[in-house]
N, C-alpha and C positions, 0 to 999 in steps of 0.2 A: 503495498500498498505506499501510495503516492505522500508524503509528510505535507499539511501543502505549507507550510512555510516556502519545501521544495517548490512552488509550480510557480513562484511567483517571478519578473521581467529581472528584481537587482536581484535572485541567488543567484541565475543563471550569468548576468554579469560576474558576479562573486567567485564563483565557481570556472565559468572563462577564461578572470584574470590570474586564476590560481594555478589550470592547467600552462599558462600561456607562461604563466614563471617557471615550472617545472617543467616543461619543453625545452625552452632557451636556458635552465641550469646544466643540464643533459647535454646539450647542444657543444657549450661554453671548451668540456672538455677537446672534446672534437678542433673547435675552431682553435684554437690553442696550439693544438699539436699541428698545425698544418702551419702555422703563424712560426711554429718553430722551425720545421724544415725550412722556408729563408733561412735563416739561422744559418745552421746547418747539414744542408743537404741538398742545395740549390736544382740540382737536376732532378730533386723528389719533386721539388716546386713546383718543375717545370711543366710533367707531368699532371700532375695536379690541377696547376692551372688550364690544360687541356683538356680535361676531364670534365672541366666545371663550364664548356661548350656545350656539354650536350643539354638537349631543350629537359628532357626528367631533370637536371638535376638543375636548369632552370626554375623551373616551376617548382623544386625544392626552395626555393631561395624568393618566389613570391612566400611560399609557406610562414617562411622566417621573417620576412620583411610582416607578415600579417599577424604574427605571435607578437612581435617587439614591436609594431604600432599596437595593436590590443591591450599589453601586456601597461605601454605607457598610456592609453588614456585613460586602461580600467585606474594606472596610480591615483590620475590624476584625479578619478571620479572618486575613489577616496579622500582625497582631501579634499576635494568639493565637500564630503560626508564630515570626514573632519571637524572642519573650519567654515564651514554655512551653515544655514540657519534653513530644518526638513522645507524642502517643499514638494509637490507632489508633480510637478514636472521632468527630477532627477530620475524616471525610470526611461522617458524622450529624452538625455541625455545619457540614457548608457546604451539604450539603443539610437543613436546618434553616435557614441566612439565605437562601435564595431562596424554600422556606417562608414565612418572617415579610416581608420580601421582600416578595414576592407581597400576604399578609393584607394589610401595612398598602395599596399600592397601589388593593385592590378598597376597601379600610373608604371613600377615598378618594373611588372613582368613586361610590362609593352614595352618601354624602351629595354628593354635586356635583350627581348626578340625583333 
């Protein structure tokens, strides 16, 4: 049975913020490893950069930018919850944050291909 508070738009915004943070935290070690290749093994880095031309990788970058944007706008929403008075329009702001994050990621994807 779904709990009543879990069927609210702001709960979904909370979960999206939490899951995007976990996904970004899991991505960071891979990112640091690839950055380390630039210092220690430039040939491997060149191979990795060639691999990033793959369309599937470009789509994955879209997902990464989406996660970054969602997490950033979710954090701004949390700051607003903490420091601004409550308004019922905050549900709309949460939906707008996801829409803006998707737009930012889509612009990134269209520029990448």
